[in-house]
N, C-alpha and C positions, 0 to 999 in steps of 0.2 A: 726584251722577251721578259714574258711572266711565266712564272715556275710557281706549285704550290706541289710543300714539299710537307707530310706531316710525319708529326714530330709523336715521340709517346708520354707522357705528364704522367706521374702519380698520379691515379684515379680519375683518368684519362686520357685525353688526346690535345693534339692543335693539329693545326696543317698551318706552317709559314707562307708569306702571299713574300714572292719574289721578284725586285724587278731588277735585270742583269744580274744578276746576284747578292743584291741589296734588300733584307726585307724588311718591306714598309709597312707590313700588318697581319694579324694570325685572322685564321677562324676559327671557333670554339664553339660546342654544343654541351650548355651546363647536363645533369644531369636531369630525367624525367622527358617529360614532354615540350620542354623549349625547344625554340627555334633556334638553327643555326645563325652564328649572331659573324659578323667582318667589324673587328678592332682594329681601326687605321692604329701606324705608327710602329716604330721598333722592339715596343714593346709588348704593345697592345693590351695593358692591363685593366683600364679606365674605363673608356667608354664606346660603347657601342655607336656602329657606322650607320651599319646596313645589317636586316635581319632576314630567312628566309626558311622556312621549312622545307626546302629541295634543295640541296648543297650543291648539286649541277646548277640549278637556277643562283643561288647562291653565287659560286665560282663564274658562272656568265658577264652578272652584276660588275660585277668585282672586276673582273679582267676588260669587259667595257670602259670602267671608268677609269684604268689604270693606261689603258693601251695607250693614251697619247704623252705618257711621261719617259 
């Protein structure tokens, strides 16, 4: 089961991406006109794996990629 859990952060927010309760990445949106970005991994701080201007489209893409895990 894939879940998206919103987290408040100082100066912003992130969405944790969980598969069967285990964090596998994060979705973040930097300030300004930047795109939403999916960062793979339990800390998800360094590399951007996928980006999209539409949050729902990015969630759908991530769900499709993780559906087999």
